[in-house]
C-alpha positions in Angstrom: 108.6 -16.0 4.8 112.0 -14.3 4.6 114.6 -14.9 7.3 114.6 -11.9 9.7 118.3 -12.4 10.3 119.2 -11.4 6.7 116.3 -9.1 5.8 117.2 -5.4 5.7 115.7 -3.6 8.7 115.3 -0.2 7.3 112.7 1.0 4.8 115.6 2.1 2.5 117.1 -1.3 2.7 113.8 -3.1 1.9 113.3 -0.9 -1.2 116.9 -1.5 -2.3 116.5 -5.3 -1.7 113.4 -5.3 -3.9 115.3 -3.6 -6.7 118.2 -6.0 -6.3 116.8 -9.4 -5.4 113.1 -8.9 -6.4 110.1 -8.1 -4.2 110.1 -11.5 -2.6 113.8 -11.7 -1.8 116.4 -13.6 -3.7 115.0 -16.1 -6.1 116.5 -19.6 -6.2 119.5 -19.7 -8.5 119.1 -21.3 -11.9 121.8 -22.7 -14.1 123.2 -20.0 -16.3 121.3 -17.2 -14.6 123.3 -14.0 -15.0 124.5 -12.1 -11.9 122.6 -9.0 -11.0 124.7 -5.9 -11.8 122.6 -3.9 -9.3 123.4 -6.4 -6.6 127.1 -6.4 -7.4 127.2 -2.6 -7.2 125.2 -2.4 -4.0 127.4 -5.0 -2.3 130.7 -3.4 -3.4 129.6 0.2 -2.6 128.4 -0.9 0.9 131.7 -2.8 1.5 133.8 0.2 0.7 131.6 2.5 2.9 131.9 0.1 5.8 135.7 -0.3 5.3 136.2 3.5 5.3 134.0 4.0 8.4 134.9 0.9 10.5 138.2 -0.4 9.0 138.9 -3.9 7.8 137.8 -5.5 11.1 134.5 -3.7 10.9 133.5 -5.3 7.5 131.3 -8.4 7.9 129.1 -10.3 5.5 126.1 -9.5 7.7 126.8 -5.8 7.8 127.4 -5.6 4.0 124.2 -7.6 3.3 122.1 -5.3 5.5 123.6 -2.1 4.1 123.4 -3.3 0.5 119.8 -4.5 0.9 120.6 -8.1 -0.1 120.6 -11.5 1.5 123.8 -12.9 3.1 123.7 -15.7 0.6 123.9 -13.2 -2.2 127.2 -11.9 -0.8 128.6 -15.4 0.0 127.9 -16.6 -3.5 130.0 -13.9 -5.0 132.7 -13.5 -2.4 133.5 -16.5 -0.3 136.0 -14.7 2.0 136.2 -11.2 3.5 139.5 -10.4 1.7 137.9 -11.3 -1.6 135.0 -9.0 -0.9 137.1 -6.1 0.3 139.6 -6.2 -2.6 136.7 -6.5 -5.1 135.3 -3.3 -3.6 138.6 -1.6 -4.0 138.9 -2.6 -7.6 135.3 -1.6 -8.3 135.5 1.8 -6.7 139.0 2.8 -7.9 139.5 4.8 -11.0 140.2 2.5 -13.9 143.9 1.7 -14.4 144.9 3.1 -17.7 147.7 2.1 -20.0 151.1 3.9 -20.0 150.9 7.6 -20.7 153.1 8.2 -23.7 153.2 11.7 -25.0 156.9 11.8 -25.9 157.6 14.1 -23.0 158.4 12.4 -19.7 157.6 15.7 -17.9 154.1 15.7 -19.3 153.6 12.0 -18.7 154.6 12.3 -15.0 152.6 15.4 -14.5 149.5 13.7 -15.9 150.2 10.8 -13.5 150.4 13.2 -10.6 147.0 14.7 -11.5 145.5 11.2 -11.6 146.8 10.5 -8.1 145.5 13.7 -6.7 142.1 12.9 -8.2 142.1 9.6 -6.3 142.1 11.6 -3.1 139.7 14.3 -4.1 137.3 12.9 -6.7 137.0 9.1 -5.9 135.3 7.1 -3.3 138.6 5.3 -2.6 140.2 8.5 -1.2 138.1 8.2 2.0 139.1 4.6 2.5 142.9 5.1 2.2 143.5 5.8 5.9 141.7 2.6 6.8 143.8 0.7 4.3 147.0 2.0 5.9 145.8 0.9 9.3 144.7 -2.5 8.0 148.0 -3.1 6.2 149.8 -2.7 9.6 147.5 -5.1 11.4 146.3 -7.7 9.0 149.0 -9.5 6.9 146.4 -11.0 4.5 145.1 -7.5 3.7 148.6 -6.0 3.4 149.6 -8.7 0.8 146.4 -8.2 -1.2 146.6 -4.4 -1.1 150.2 -4.3 -2.0 149.5 -6.4 -5.1 146.6 -4.1 -6.0 148.9 -1.0 -5.7 151.6 -2.7 -7.8 149.1 -3.4 -10.5 147.9 0.3 -10.5 151.5 1.6 -10.6 152.6 -0.7 -13.4 151.5 1.6 -16.3 153.4 4.7 -15.1 156.5 2.5 -14.2 156.4 1.3 -17.8 156.3 4.9 -19.0 159.5 5.7 -17.0 161.2 2.6 -18.3 160.4 3.6 -21.8 161.8 7.1 -21.2 165.1 5.5 -19.9 165.3 3.2 -22.9 164.8 6.3 -25.2 167.6 8.2 -23.5 165.3 10.9 -22.0 166.4 9.8 -18.5 169.7 8.6 -17.1 170.4 4.8 -17.6 170.7 4.3 -13.8 167.2 5.8 -13.2 165.3 3.8 -10.6 161.6 4.0 -11.8 160.2 3.0 -8.5 162.1 5.7 -6.6 161.2 8.3 -9.2 157.5 7.5 -8.8 157.8 7.5 -5.0 159.3 11.0 -5.1 156.3 12.2 -7.0 153.5 10.3 -5.2 155.0 10.7 -1.7 154.2 14.5 -1.3 150.7 13.9 -2.6 150.0 11.2 -0.1 151.6 13.2 2.7 149.6 16.3 2.0 146.3 14.4 1.8 146.8 12.2 4.8 148.9 14.2 7.2 149.3 18.0 6.7 145.9 18.5 5.1 144.8 20.4 2.1 145.1 19.7 -1.6 148.1 20.4 -3.8 147.6 22.9 -6.5 148.5 22.4 -10.2 151.6 24.6 -9.6 152.6 22.4 -6.6 152.3 19.2 -8.8 154.4 20.8 -11.5 157.1 21.7 -9.0 157.1 18.2 -7.5 157.6 16.6 -10.9 160.2 19.1 -12.0 162.3 18.5 -8.8 161.9 14.7 -8.9 163.0 14.5 -12.6 166.0 16.8 -11.9 167.6 13.9 -9.9 167.5 11.6 -12.9 168.4 13.9 -15.9 
């Protein structure tokens, strides 16, 4: 008999559990048994949903297991701590980090990066979770450290693009790549999180043009 403490209580959860763990609940693990992709996706999607709705403090193994339709042990085997679970959800649900954009025109490169960032807010599941991430970073040092590392990894390709432009003489030798990217990303974040609305293509082009003018 399945443990009522870890069995999904809704019909949708039961059906999802059957698809993920099998109709009789999770089978006993066997050596070399591959992880279920369906379980992984269900867990990480549920985690990000809970994080967006309830914040970091509202994410628990029990709540994730119930929403994902899996046993708590299925979550624990994959993610031994809450910070492991939450950051895995961020990596899973974020647009893939791509390599440096190198078109030969720094204007074009940075405009493409601005479009990517705007899409994070408007076309990805991560956009809805960003306000909760800002709040969690201010209150939970362990999340702040992990999230800052995540952001640094995502920014690395475009920072490399700027560094290459400096080396090629397309920008001034004293250009600060981090500051330049902040000048472009800052208005996008502010519009999405504070003043509301979405920046147009013309807005993004103006932002990039004005930011670059400081480093020509």
